[in-house]
Backbone bond lengths (Angstrom), bond angles and torsions (degrees), N, CA, C in turn:
res aa  C-N    CA-C-N  psi(-1)  N-CA   C-N-CA  omega(-1)  CA-C   N-CA-C  phi
1 M - - - 1.467 - - 1.535 109.09 -
2 T 1.316 115.93 139.38 1.461 122.13 178.59 1.520 110.63 -65.00
3 V 1.342 117.05 136.37 1.463 121.76 171.41 1.522 107.33 -84.40
4 A 1.311 116.30 118.45 1.466 121.18 -174.20 1.525 110.89 -75.32
5 P 1.326 117.11 155.71 1.461 121.22 -179.76 1.521 113.00 -79.43
6 V 1.325 113.20 171.83 1.468 123.91 175.44 1.517 107.11 -128.00
7 I 1.330 117.39 136.86 1.461 120.08 175.24 1.520 110.05 -145.59
8 A 1.331 115.74 134.02 1.464 122.60 173.63 1.520 106.61 -106.04
9 L 1.328 115.92 92.90 1.461 120.53 -172.36 1.526 112.11 -90.01
10 S 1.319 114.27 163.09 1.467 122.63 176.40 1.522 107.53 -99.27
11 H 1.339 116.72 117.57 1.466 118.76 -170.19 1.520 114.58 -95.79
12 G 1.340 118.19 -3.17 1.456 119.96 177.54 1.514 112.65 81.26
13 G 1.325 115.63 -171.89 1.462 122.19 -174.94 1.516 112.35 -98.61
14 G 1.334 117.20 112.92 1.458 121.41 177.12 1.520 111.46 50.50
15 P 1.352 116.97 -136.29 1.464 120.04 179.19 1.525 113.64 -88.06
16 L 1.341 117.55 6.37 1.463 120.25 -172.38 1.532 114.10 -57.53
17 P 1.337 120.36 -35.93 1.471 118.00 176.79 1.527 113.13 -59.43
18 I 1.327 116.84 -33.41 1.464 121.18 179.63 1.524 111.11 -78.07
19 L 1.335 116.61 -30.51 1.466 121.29 -174.34 1.522 113.24 -85.57
20 G 1.329 117.32 1.82 1.457 119.99 175.61 1.509 115.38 82.23
21 D 1.328 118.04 23.44 1.462 120.84 178.78 1.530 109.99 -61.05
22 P 1.351 117.75 126.83 1.473 119.90 -174.62 1.526 114.22 -59.74
23 S 1.336 117.75 -31.74 1.465 119.26 -177.67 1.527 112.24 -69.01
24 H 1.326 116.81 -13.66 1.465 121.28 -179.11 1.529 113.05 -99.30
25 K 1.324 117.56 11.58 1.469 120.25 -174.07 1.524 112.04 -55.41
26 D 1.336 117.42 -47.63 1.467 120.59 -179.02 1.525 111.65 -65.23
27 I 1.325 115.65 -43.75 1.467 119.93 -179.45 1.524 110.15 -61.23
28 V 1.326 116.50 -44.08 1.466 120.64 178.94 1.526 110.58 -61.59
29 Y 1.331 116.97 -43.80 1.469 119.98 178.38 1.530 110.32 -56.67
30 S 1.325 116.09 -47.22 1.466 119.40 -177.28 1.520 112.02 -66.29
31 L 1.331 116.78 -40.81 1.459 119.24 178.87 1.529 111.09 -64.01
32 K 1.314 117.07 -34.06 1.466 120.48 -179.62 1.528 113.17 -81.14
33 N 1.322 117.05 -28.77 1.462 119.91 -169.61 1.524 114.53 -118.56
34 R 1.327 117.69 -46.55 1.462 119.32 -176.69 1.521 112.24 -78.90
35 V 1.320 116.38 -47.41 1.468 119.19 -174.28 1.531 111.94 -63.41
36 P 1.345 120.26 -42.16 1.469 118.22 176.70 1.529 113.09 -58.55
37 K 1.338 117.16 -35.28 1.470 119.57 177.32 1.524 110.72 -67.39
38 I 1.333 116.41 -43.12 1.462 119.95 179.10 1.532 110.37 -60.88
39 L 1.328 116.38 -40.83 1.467 120.75 -179.21 1.531 112.85 -81.96
40 K 1.330 116.53 -4.41 1.477 121.76 177.85 1.525 111.72 61.15
41 L 1.340 115.27 35.01 1.459 119.11 178.51 1.527 109.77 -66.87
42 G 1.321 115.65 143.76 1.453 120.60 179.06 1.511 114.48 76.04
43 T 1.334 117.02 12.17 1.464 121.57 177.38 1.531 108.73 -118.74
44 P 1.333 117.41 169.10 1.473 118.85 176.06 1.531 113.27 -61.81
45 E 1.347 116.97 -17.57 1.469 120.61 -179.41 1.531 112.55 -96.70
46 Q 1.316 117.32 11.47 1.465 120.52 178.78 1.528 110.38 -52.48
47 P 1.344 118.18 136.95 1.470 119.54 -179.38 1.522 112.12 -59.58
48 R 1.320 114.98 147.26 1.465 118.14 176.93 1.517 111.42 -81.40
49 A 1.330 116.76 -14.72 1.465 122.60 174.18 1.524 107.59 -164.61
50 I 1.324 115.42 162.40 1.466 122.47 175.47 1.519 108.15 -122.92
51 V 1.322 116.42 126.30 1.464 121.41 168.23 1.521 106.12 -94.47
52 L 1.328 116.06 117.09 1.460 120.99 -172.82 1.525 110.00 -113.96
53 V 1.320 115.43 115.38 1.468 122.70 -179.73 1.520 107.49 -92.42
54 T 1.326 117.06 116.53 1.458 121.41 -172.81 1.525 112.19 -106.68
55 A 1.327 115.25 136.67 1.467 121.57 177.35 1.518 112.21 -69.97
56 H 1.330 117.42 -13.13 1.464 120.30 -173.40 1.524 113.46 -97.10
57 W 1.314 116.22 18.93 1.468 121.29 177.33 1.517 107.36 -141.41
58 S 1.319 116.45 101.06 1.469 122.16 -179.71 1.519 108.80 -109.75
59 T 1.325 116.70 127.87 1.457 122.23 -176.19 1.528 110.04 -137.97
60 K 1.326 115.73 166.35 1.464 120.00 178.81 1.524 110.79 -66.53
61 N 1.332 116.53 -45.94 1.464 122.89 178.84 1.525 109.18 -118.36
62 P 1.326 118.53 154.92 1.463 119.25 177.31 1.528 110.10 -54.93
63 T 1.320 115.50 129.67 1.457 120.86 -176.61 1.523 108.58 -124.70
64 I 1.323 115.51 139.47 1.463 122.23 -164.91 1.522 109.13 -126.69
65 S 1.335 117.61 126.13 1.465 119.98 174.98 1.524 108.59 -69.62
66 S 1.330 116.11 128.43 1.467 118.60 -166.38 1.517 114.70 -128.61
67 A 1.331 117.86 7.88 1.460 119.43 -179.97 1.527 110.69 -86.86
68 A 1.330 115.04 166.51 1.465 120.32 177.18 1.518 111.72 -73.08
69 S 1.335 116.49 -20.91 1.462 121.44 173.14 1.521 107.78 -153.54
70 H 1.319 115.45 153.95 1.463 121.10 -179.06 1.523 109.83 -134.53
71 E 1.329 115.56 140.20 1.460 120.33 170.29 1.526 109.06 -67.71
72 L 1.329 116.12 168.34 1.457 120.15 173.96 1.522 109.53 -93.80
73 Y 1.311 115.30 143.17 1.461 123.28 180.00 1.525 106.70 -110.10
74 Y 1.339 115.86 106.52 1.467 120.92 -176.31 1.528 108.90 -82.81
75 D 1.315 114.96 78.86 1.469 121.04 -172.66 1.529 110.97 -89.36
76 Y 1.335 114.92 55.99 1.466 121.72 174.48 1.525 106.80 -150.32
77 Y 1.323 116.19 164.20 1.459 120.34 -168.60 1.524 110.79 -137.05
78 N 1.354 115.01 149.69 1.472 122.75 172.16 1.525 113.07 64.47
79 F 1.314 115.72 38.40 1.458 120.95 173.50 1.533 109.03 -110.06
80 P 1.343 117.42 164.79 1.469 119.51 178.55 1.524 112.32 -57.21
81 K 1.330 114.40 156.26 1.464 121.45 -175.53 1.532 112.21 -53.99
82 A 1.330 116.09 -33.53 1.469 119.49 -178.60 1.521 112.49 -59.10
83 A 1.334 116.89 -27.24 1.467 120.48 -178.47 1.523 112.22 -68.79
84 Y 1.345 116.69 -16.24 1.463 120.88 -176.68 1.532 112.00 -106.12
85 S 1.326 115.68 8.25 1.464 119.16 176.16 1.526 111.54 -118.86
86 L 1.338 116.51 10.09 1.464 120.35 177.47 1.530 110.05 -63.65
87 K 1.311 115.99 144.75 1.464 121.85 178.17 1.525 109.08 -129.76
88 Y 1.328 115.16 141.51 1.467 119.73 173.17 1.524 107.33 -140.75
89 P 1.337 116.81 96.96 1.467 120.07 -167.95 1.524 116.05 -88.67
90 A 1.328 118.49 24.98 1.470 118.79 174.35 1.526 109.56 -60.08
91 S 1.301 116.05 152.16 1.461 120.21 178.68 1.520 110.20 -83.72
92 G 1.331 115.17 159.93 1.453 120.62 164.99 1.525 108.66 -83.59
93 Q 1.327 115.53 -174.55 1.471 119.03 -179.61 1.531 107.98 -151.09
94 P 1.347 117.00 86.23 1.469 119.89 -177.19 1.523 114.03 -55.05
95 E 1.332 116.94 -36.34 1.466 119.47 -179.18 1.529 110.48 -63.94
96 V 1.335 116.49 -43.95 1.464 119.85 178.28 1.524 110.10 -66.58
97 A 1.327 117.56 -37.55 1.466 120.18 177.16 1.529 110.59 -57.42
98 R 1.320 116.21 -41.60 1.471 119.33 178.29 1.527 111.02 -67.64
99 E 1.340 116.94 -35.93 1.467 120.02 175.78 1.528 110.58 -62.79
100 V 1.333 116.37 -41.87 1.468 120.49 178.41 1.523 109.79 -60.84
101 K 1.327 116.45 -46.94 1.465 120.35 -179.62 1.529 110.88 -59.31
102 A 1.321 117.21 -45.86 1.466 120.57 -179.57 1.523 111.07 -63.09
103 A 1.333 117.07 -41.68 1.466 120.38 -179.42 1.523 111.19 -66.19
104 L 1.334 116.78 -40.18 1.466 120.16 177.60 1.523 110.71 -63.11
105 E 1.309 116.54 -41.24 1.460 119.30 -177.10 1.526 111.09 -71.21
106 E 1.330 117.86 -27.81 1.469 120.18 171.98 1.529 111.21 -63.41
107 Q 1.324 116.43 -26.74 1.466 121.58 177.14 1.533 111.93 -88.66
108 G 1.324 116.83 7.52 1.461 120.72 179.22 1.506 114.16 79.53
109 L 1.338 117.16 20.48 1.461 121.84 -177.99 1.523 109.19 -110.24
110 A 1.336 116.46 103.25 1.461 120.12 176.01 1.522 108.55 -61.74
111 S 1.330 117.09 131.67 1.460 120.29 -174.47 1.519 110.37 -132.83
112 V 1.334 115.04 168.52 1.459 121.97 -171.63 1.525 108.87 -130.50
113 L 1.324 117.07 134.99 1.461 121.68 170.92 1.523 108.92 -89.91
114 D 1.322 117.05 137.27 1.466 122.35 -177.51 1.528 108.49 -133.12
115 G 1.312 115.70 109.30 1.458 120.30 -179.83 1.504 114.06 -93.31
116 E 1.342 117.58 4.49 1.463 121.19 -172.16 1.528 114.03 -108.73
117 R 1.330 117.35 -46.48 1.471 119.08 -172.14 1.527 110.85 -61.99
118 G 1.322 115.88 137.69 1.453 120.02 178.46 1.518 112.26 -73.74
119 W 1.313 114.84 167.00 1.462 120.30 173.32 1.518 108.49 -75.93
120 D 1.324 116.87 125.86 1.464 120.43 -178.32 1.526 110.86 -84.21
121 H 1.336 114.98 179.65 1.472 117.67 -173.30 1.523 112.84 -71.36
122 G 1.335 117.62 -12.98 1.454 119.38 170.74 1.518 112.30 -66.07
123 V 1.330 115.74 -18.85 1.468 121.70 176.66 1.527 110.31 -96.06
124 F 1.337 116.15 -61.48 1.464 117.21 -165.42 1.520 114.00 -77.81
125 V 1.340 119.13 -27.54 1.470 118.15 179.27 1.534 111.10 -66.21
126 P 1.338 119.30 -54.69 1.466 116.18 177.90 1.520 113.66 -65.03
127 M 1.335 117.78 -37.05 1.462 119.05 -174.87 1.524 112.55 -70.64
128 L 1.327 118.04 -27.36 1.464 119.70 173.52 1.521 111.48 -59.94
129 L 1.332 116.25 -30.83 1.459 121.20 179.30 1.524 111.64 -90.09
130 V 1.321 116.58 -38.93 1.468 121.34 -177.05 1.527 111.14 -70.68
131 N 1.318 116.53 -45.13 1.469 120.73 -174.45 1.524 110.17 -142.25
132 P 1.344 116.67 72.78 1.467 118.99 -177.76 1.522 113.30 -61.21
133 D 1.332 117.85 -20.10 1.469 119.92 177.04 1.528 112.26 -69.34
134 A 1.330 116.91 -17.97 1.475 122.02 176.45 1.525 111.82 52.91
135 N 1.328 116.36 37.74 1.469 120.54 -174.26 1.528 113.48 -104.23
136 V 1.335 116.83 12.43 1.464 121.06 174.57 1.530 107.68 -119.00
137 P 1.328 118.79 122.15 1.468 120.64 179.91 1.529 111.62 -59.92
138 I 1.332 114.91 150.67 1.463 121.36 -177.71 1.521 109.81 -126.38
139 V 1.318 115.00 138.05 1.468 122.51 169.27 1.524 106.61 -120.25
140 Q 1.326 116.12 117.26 1.466 122.53 -179.14 1.531 109.79 -86.45
141 V 1.331 116.38 137.57 1.463 122.00 179.86 1.527 108.67 -129.42
142 S 1.320 116.02 141.69 1.464 121.65 -179.42 1.526 111.54 -81.54
143 V 1.337 114.75 165.59 1.461 121.21 163.82 1.529 107.67 -99.14
144 L 1.326 116.26 174.73 1.467 120.71 -173.61 1.522 111.43 -101.09
145 E 1.329 115.23 136.04 1.464 121.11 177.45 1.522 112.16 -56.98
146 S 1.319 116.73 -31.90 1.468 121.33 -176.71 1.524 112.69 -67.47
147 E 1.340 116.91 -22.89 1.467 122.65 -174.46 1.532 111.85 56.84
148 D 1.320 116.46 27.64 1.465 122.27 179.53 1.530 108.89 -71.05
149 P 1.337 118.58 114.23 1.470 118.97 -175.58 1.520 113.19 -64.36
150 E 1.330 117.00 -36.54 1.465 119.25 -177.77 1.525 110.77 -64.89
151 K 1.327 117.42 -39.94 1.467 119.92 178.25 1.526 110.96 -67.12
152 H 1.326 116.88 -37.91 1.467 118.99 177.75 1.531 111.24 -67.36
153 L 1.325 117.24 -37.04 1.466 119.53 174.75 1.530 110.90 -62.75
154 R 1.329 116.62 -39.85 1.463 119.84 177.80 1.526 111.30 -67.23
155 M 1.325 116.96 -34.73 1.467 119.20 172.77 1.529 109.68 -57.68
156 G 1.329 115.36 -44.91 1.456 119.12 178.47 1.515 112.63 -62.93
157 A 1.329 116.30 -42.24 1.468 119.76 178.24 1.523 110.70 -59.12
158 A 1.331 116.44 -38.77 1.467 120.02 176.74 1.524 110.62 -62.48
159 L 1.328 116.14 -45.06 1.464 119.74 -177.32 1.524 112.13 -69.95
160 S 1.336 116.83 -24.24 1.472 118.97 178.82 1.525 110.91 -60.85
161 K 1.317 116.20 -29.39 1.469 120.59 178.52 1.530 110.62 -62.92
162 L 1.342 116.26 -37.47 1.462 120.06 -179.31 1.522 111.69 -72.01
163 R 1.324 116.83 -25.27 1.466 119.77 177.73 1.527 111.43 -57.49
164 Q 1.340 115.70 -32.12 1.467 119.80 -178.47 1.528 111.29 -64.76
165 N 1.326 117.11 -19.16 1.467 122.50 178.79 1.523 111.61 -104.86
166 N 1.328 116.04 24.62 1.467 123.21 177.92 1.526 112.63 60.53
167 I 1.319 115.15 41.39 1.462 121.45 170.69 1.525 106.87 -109.21
168 A 1.329 116.31 116.17 1.464 121.30 -176.42 1.522 110.65 -78.23
169 V 1.323 115.09 153.36 1.465 122.34 176.76 1.527 107.65 -115.17
170 V 1.321 115.83 122.35 1.464 121.94 178.07 1.520 108.31 -120.95
171 G 1.321 116.33 125.11 1.456 121.80 171.02 1.513 108.15 -100.31
172 S 1.314 116.91 126.91 1.463 121.43 -177.68 1.518 108.78 -113.89
173 G 1.333 115.55 104.52 1.460 121.18 -178.80 1.514 110.23 -153.58
174 F 1.334 115.21 -144.02 1.469 120.88 179.19 1.519 105.82 -156.57
175 A 1.340 115.14 73.25 1.463 120.63 -166.77 1.517 113.51 -64.96
176 S 1.326 117.79 -32.58 1.465 118.82 -175.81 1.521 112.75 -72.15
177 L 1.320 117.95 -34.47 1.470 119.16 -174.75 1.514 110.46 -164.94
178 H 1.340 116.35 123.92 1.464 120.37 169.98 1.522 108.18 -143.73
179 N 1.330 114.26 83.25 1.463 122.38 -176.31 1.520 106.67 -148.86
180 F 1.334 116.95 112.57 1.460 120.36 -173.21 1.524 112.78 -69.02
181 Q 1.317 117.63 -28.25 1.465 119.50 173.52 1.528 109.81 -63.87
182 A 1.321 116.19 -42.81 1.466 119.89 178.20 1.518 110.74 -61.96
183 Y 1.331 117.46 -44.01 1.464 119.80 179.26 1.527 110.56 -58.63
184 S 1.340 115.72 -44.36 1.464 119.87 -179.45 1.520 111.53 -61.83
185 E 1.325 116.48 -44.39 1.466 119.78 -176.85 1.525 111.65 -74.72
186 L 1.316 118.36 -31.46 1.464 120.22 173.65 1.524 111.00 -66.35
187 R 1.331 115.62 -32.75 1.460 120.71 -177.73 1.525 111.75 -78.99
188 S 1.342 117.36 -40.21 1.470 118.50 -170.06 1.523 113.83 -141.67
189 G 1.326 118.16 15.19 1.459 120.57 178.75 1.521 112.11 -78.88
190 S 1.310 115.43 174.05 1.461 120.88 176.64 1.530 109.50 -65.31
191 P 1.333 117.80 157.90 1.471 119.21 176.79 1.525 112.67 -53.81
192 A 1.337 116.87 -38.45 1.467 119.48 179.93 1.526 110.96 -65.14
193 K 1.339 116.59 -41.42 1.470 120.26 179.96 1.534 110.89 -67.63
194 V 1.324 116.34 -40.53 1.466 119.92 177.75 1.526 110.37 -61.03
195 N 1.326 116.91 -45.64 1.469 120.36 179.55 1.521 111.65 -64.25
196 E 1.334 116.14 -36.88 1.466 119.72 177.94 1.529 110.39 -60.60
197 W 1.334 116.27 -45.78 1.459 119.96 179.43 1.525 111.40 -65.19
198 K 1.321 116.34 -42.84 1.469 119.29 -179.55 1.524 111.26 -61.15
199 N 1.324 116.82 -39.93 1.467 120.13 178.88 1.523 111.05 -66.31
200 K 1.333 116.00 -42.21 1.467 119.44 178.51 1.532 111.06 -62.41
201 I 1.322 115.91 -44.79 1.469 119.92 -178.83 1.520 110.48 -62.61
202 S 1.330 116.53 -41.42 1.463 120.60 179.57 1.530 111.61 -62.91
203 Q 1.336 116.69 -44.04 1.469 120.26 179.23 1.527 110.77 -65.42
204 W 1.320 115.95 -43.36 1.466 120.99 178.15 1.531 110.91 -61.10
205 N 1.331 116.95 -47.76 1.464 119.94 -179.52 1.524 111.68 -59.45
206 G 1.329 116.89 -39.87 1.459 119.82 179.03 1.517 112.09 -62.87
207 A 1.339 115.83 -45.16 1.465 119.95 179.44 1.527 111.08 -67.02
208 L 1.332 116.14 -38.59 1.463 120.50 -179.71 1.529 110.97 -65.40
209 T 1.314 116.71 -41.41 1.463 120.24 179.27 1.525 110.77 -62.56
210 Q 1.322 116.94 -38.63 1.468 119.78 176.00 1.522 111.01 -63.85
211 A 1.338 116.26 -41.14 1.469 119.98 -177.13 1.522 111.47 -65.48
212 V 1.325 117.02 -52.96 1.466 118.85 -175.93 1.522 111.71 -77.31
213 G 1.340 116.63 -15.89 1.459 120.49 -177.39 1.511 115.05 -82.88
214 A 1.331 117.72 -4.12 1.466 119.62 178.43 1.528 109.68 -62.60
215 E 1.331 116.75 125.21 1.466 119.84 -178.45 1.526 112.17 -79.01
216 S 1.318 117.21 -25.74 1.460 120.97 173.38 1.526 108.39 -71.98
217 K 1.324 115.83 123.74 1.464 119.76 -179.74 1.523 110.97 -58.39
218 E 1.330 116.77 -44.50 1.468 120.35 -178.90 1.521 111.06 -60.15
219 E 1.331 117.17 -43.71 1.459 120.80 -179.00 1.527 110.90 -70.21
220 R 1.316 116.98 -40.11 1.466 120.54 177.77 1.525 110.53 -59.83
221 W 1.324 115.86 -45.82 1.462 119.51 179.73 1.526 110.84 -63.10
222 R 1.324 116.68 -41.06 1.469 119.78 179.95 1.525 110.71 -61.56
223 R 1.316 116.09 -45.90 1.468 119.56 -177.51 1.525 111.88 -68.81
224 V 1.327 115.93 -43.42 1.462 119.09 -177.75 1.524 110.82 -69.76
225 S 1.332 118.20 -34.92 1.471 120.69 176.57 1.522 111.24 -58.43
226 G 1.328 116.43 -32.40 1.461 120.85 -179.51 1.512 113.91 -97.17
227 W 1.322 117.33 29.90 1.467 120.35 -173.01 1.521 112.96 -61.35
228 R 1.315 118.44 -28.84 1.472 120.46 179.74 1.528 112.07 -67.17
229 Q 1.327 117.59 -15.38 1.464 120.95 177.82 1.535 112.21 -91.66
230 L 1.327 117.59 -3.64 1.463 119.66 176.95 1.531 109.88 -69.72
231 P 1.331 117.98 153.52 1.468 120.42 -177.20 1.530 112.25 -56.45
232 H 1.338 115.32 125.91 1.471 123.70 173.35 1.531 113.70 69.23
233 A 1.328 117.67 18.28 1.473 119.68 -178.57 1.520 111.68 -56.76
234 N 1.336 117.10 -41.95 1.459 119.41 -176.56 1.521 112.67 -73.76
235 D 1.330 116.93 -18.38 1.464 119.74 172.44 1.527 110.69 -79.04
236 M 1.317 116.61 -36.61 1.464 120.07 -178.94 1.531 111.45 -73.91
237 H 1.328 115.89 -38.14 1.468 122.57 -179.12 1.525 106.89 -138.75
238 P 1.338 118.84 96.75 1.466 120.26 -176.89 1.533 111.97 -53.21
239 P 1.332 117.63 150.86 1.469 121.40 -177.33 1.529 112.55 -51.02
240 M 1.319 115.33 135.20 1.463 125.44 -177.78 1.531 112.68 57.89
241 R 1.328 114.77 22.93 1.470 120.67 170.74 1.533 107.92 -132.31
242 G 1.317 113.46 41.69 1.457 119.63 -176.84 1.513 114.42 -96.85
243 E 1.342 116.85 18.61 1.468 118.92 -174.03 1.530 112.72 -60.74
244 H 1.343 117.50 -28.84 1.467 118.87 -179.48 1.530 112.67 -79.69
245 F 1.332 116.41 -5.70 1.464 120.73 173.47 1.526 111.38 -95.46
246 M 1.327 117.27 -23.79 1.463 120.85 -173.46 1.532 113.48 -59.67
247 P 1.349 120.25 -39.00 1.470 117.52 178.51 1.525 113.57 -59.21
248 L 1.338 117.26 -33.44 1.465 119.04 176.81 1.522 110.76 -66.08
249 I 1.324 117.88 -38.82 1.468 119.53 178.51 1.528 109.91 -61.75
250 V 1.337 116.31 -43.75 1.466 119.25 177.93 1.528 110.25 -59.22
251 C 1.319 116.17 -44.08 1.472 119.54 -178.94 1.525 111.48 -65.36
252 A 1.333 117.10 -39.93 1.469 119.79 177.02 1.524 110.46 -61.80
253 G 1.337 116.37 -34.65 1.458 120.10 176.56 1.516 113.14 -71.70
254 A 1.337 116.41 -25.80 1.470 120.69 -179.68 1.519 112.56 -82.79
255 A 1.345 117.21 -13.61 1.469 120.57 177.33 1.524 109.63 -70.44
256 L 1.306 116.19 145.29 1.460 121.73 -174.90 1.526 111.66 -86.99
257 E 1.322 115.97 165.73 1.463 121.70 174.24 1.526 109.41 -57.21
258 G 1.336 116.04 128.70 1.455 121.06 177.42 1.513 115.13 78.40
259 E 1.321 117.71 2.77 1.462 120.46 -177.56 1.530 109.62 -82.39
260 K 1.310 115.55 129.33 1.463 121.57 -175.36 1.525 110.25 -87.45
261 A 1.323 116.79 133.67 1.462 121.48 178.15 1.517 110.45 -80.24
262 G 1.327 115.65 136.80 1.454 121.60 166.77 1.517 108.75 -98.09
263 V 1.321 116.44 158.62 1.463 120.50 178.17 1.516 108.73 -146.01
264 Y 1.309 116.00 139.89 1.462 119.79 166.73 1.524 108.26 -130.07
265 E 1.330 115.01 156.72 1.465 121.29 -175.31 1.523 110.12 -119.88
266 D 1.322 115.73 131.58 1.462 122.27 169.45 1.523 108.56 -107.16
267 T 1.311 116.75 150.70 1.461 120.63 173.65 1.521 108.80 -93.86
268 Y 1.322 115.89 127.49 1.464 122.50 -179.93 1.518 107.29 -138.42
269 M 1.327 116.30 119.77 1.463 121.51 -176.63 1.527 111.28 55.08
270 G 1.308 116.01 34.53 1.457 120.96 175.92 1.510 115.48 82.70
271 S 1.327 117.35 1.28 1.468 121.06 -179.19 1.524 110.60 -121.16
272 G 1.331 115.27 161.71 1.454 120.64 -179.85 1.519 111.90 -81.52
273 I 1.317 115.94 132.86 1.462 123.24 176.24 1.526 106.66 -119.63
274 N 1.313 116.77 120.24 1.466 121.09 -172.94 1.523 112.82 -96.31
275 T 1.315 114.30 142.51 1.463 123.03 169.85 1.528 107.63 -120.07
276 Y 1.331 116.31 133.70 1.470 122.34 -176.94 1.524 109.82 -115.07
277 Y 1.340 115.56 145.51 1.462 119.22 -178.68 1.527 110.29 -150.94
278 W 1.322 115.09 159.21 1.469 123.11 -178.82 1.526 109.12 -138.23
279 G 1.336 115.40 151.85 1.457 119.78 173.91 1.512 114.40 77.27
280 A 1.337 116.78 24.99 1.464 120.69 -179.91 1.518 109.35 -145.04
281 E 1.318 115.71 158.54 1.458 120.63 174.70 1.526 109.89 -65.47
282 T 1.329 116.18 151.18 1.462 120.96 177.61 1.523 109.87 -62.61
283 V 1.339 116.30 134.94 1.464 120.57 176.86 1.520 109.38 -104.84
284 A 1.326 115.45 144.05 1.470 120.93 179.53 1.524 109.79 -80.10
């Protein structure tokens, strides 16, 4: 059986990637072109399901969408009417949801099945671009309110077991930067302030790539557990607002011993935004 890939993608701002926002041009290109290659969509090795960890669902315990189908949850506000009529008709997969729950509990993580909550925009916005055919079932998984890195790594370790059965793991967040003050100042700050942010983001991205790029599982876990000590971490993700970083931690935990991380960079607001992946050929 094919070992499915892992990717912690950058999903952009709300529905803006779908609405044609110019600042998302690079992100949209990657979601349409790079991510399908990483996931091997349209090939004989296409995943039989995707477990998608979304930054937009924070819960006390890992919670798993478990119905055969889910409505969409338009968890954004004050966008054009078109943003509220988007459809993504991929199926759910109750059997895989139960596998996820069992794997999490083997890691000592009590988890919850949820057949009611809709798929949020961390799921349907990127997936509309990644796989518009909607022909791969999806199981949505929450991140933890505690933002405990060790628990998120264990979530990933649980999901790594499903990779052996060709179930891909996708983390949907914004690991390089999720700080609205930074977005505002990158958009309209003074040249000095813009350069300050760009330098911080560059230093942070370099340190982050070293951390998640460790091929030794033990070393990767050690570095990622200490992510708050990386340069400018609290500027990129303010304290206790790190939910958009948590999917990357899960993905780093789902990477196998000796597995090499790939990375690609999109430009967003003039700065580099990194996406990390494992178990796939390098994409240009």
